[in-house]
C-alpha positions in Angstrom: 70.4 -68.1 33.4 73.2 -65.7 34.1 75.5 -67.8 32.3 72.8 -68.6 29.1 73.0 -64.8 28.7 76.7 -64.3 29.2 76.3 -67.9 26.2 74.1 -65.2 24.4 76.2 -62.1 24.0 78.9 -63.6 23.8 77.1 -65.4 20.7 75.8 -62.5 19.0 79.4 -60.5 19.9 81.5 -62.8 17.7 79.1 -63.0 14.4 79.1 -59.0 14.8 82.9 -59.2 14.2 83.4 -59.2 10.7 86.6 -61.0 9.1 90.0 -58.8 7.7 90.4 -61.0 4.6 94.4 -60.9 3.2 94.7 -59.0 -0.1 94.1 -61.4 -2.5 97.0 -62.6 -4.4 97.2 -62.9 -8.0 97.8 -66.3 -10.4 100.6 -65.6 -12.0 102.8 -67.3 -14.5 106.4 -67.2 -13.5 108.9 -66.7 -16.2 106.8 -64.7 -18.3 108.0 -63.5 -20.9 111.3 -62.5 -22.2 111.7 -59.0 -23.6 114.8 -57.6 -24.5 116.5 -54.6 -22.5 117.4 -52.8 -25.3 120.0 -49.9 -22.5 121.8 -53.2 -21.6 122.1 -55.1 -23.8 124.1 -51.7 -26.2 126.3 -51.3 -22.9 127.5 -54.6 -22.4 128.4 -54.6 -26.2 129.8 -51.8 -26.2 131.9 -54.1 -23.3 132.2 -56.7 -25.3 129.9 -59.3 -24.7 127.5 -60.3 -27.3 124.7 -61.0 -27.3 121.2 -59.4 -25.7 120.2 -58.8 -22.4 116.6 -59.7 -21.0 114.4 -58.7 -19.2 111.4 -60.8 -17.5 107.9 -59.8 -18.0 104.6 -61.5 -16.1 101.0 -60.6 -17.1 99.2 -59.9 -13.7 95.6 -59.3 -13.3 95.3 -58.5 -17.6 97.7 -55.9 -17.0 101.6 -56.2 -18.0 104.0 -55.9 -14.7 108.1 -55.8 -14.5 109.1 -58.6 -12.9 110.9 -56.6 -10.5 107.5 -55.0 -9.9 105.5 -57.4 -9.2 108.5 -58.5 -6.3 107.8 -55.0 -4.9 105.0 -55.1 -4.6 103.6 -58.4 -4.0 106.9 -59.9 -2.3 107.8 -58.0 -0.1 109.0 -59.6 3.0 111.9 -62.5 2.3 110.4 -63.9 4.7 107.1 -64.4 3.3 106.2 -68.4 3.3 103.6 -68.2 -0.2 105.3 -70.6 -2.8 104.9 -68.5 -4.4 107.1 -65.5 -3.3 109.6 -67.7 -2.5 109.9 -69.3 -6.5 109.7 -66.0 -7.3 112.9 -65.2 -5.0 114.3 -68.0 -6.4 113.9 -66.8 -10.1 115.0 -63.2 -9.2 118.2 -64.3 -7.8 119.1 -67.0 -11.0 117.8 -63.5 -13.3 120.2 -60.7 -11.4 123.4 -62.4 -12.3 123.5 -62.6 -15.9 119.4 -60.7 -16.8 116.4 -63.3 -17.4 117.0 -66.6 -18.7 114.5 -68.5 -20.6 116.4 -72.1 -18.9 115.2 -72.4 -15.3 115.8 -75.2 -13.0 113.2 -77.6 -12.7 110.2 -77.0 -10.2 110.9 -73.0 -10.6 
């Protein structure tokens, strides 16, 4: 009888516990769209580098968000195992070299 009471009590306690859900990670196209960063373009042209410097802008939950802001907000942990964050960090490394590029390696 004591086992039955203990089992029922434990079941009721477990049923009362609510599972905390992780914050919902948005579905996003990491390629986004490219916009000209006019300040950086002017700076580079003053140095004799021709061409435009682009920044990547993503649409997250219907709102435009700079790629760097997306990484700060959703992928702050460099050790994240989320596939989207891993791809975003790889794209960031490429974009950091000379601005956002339309041409990304396959798989990104």
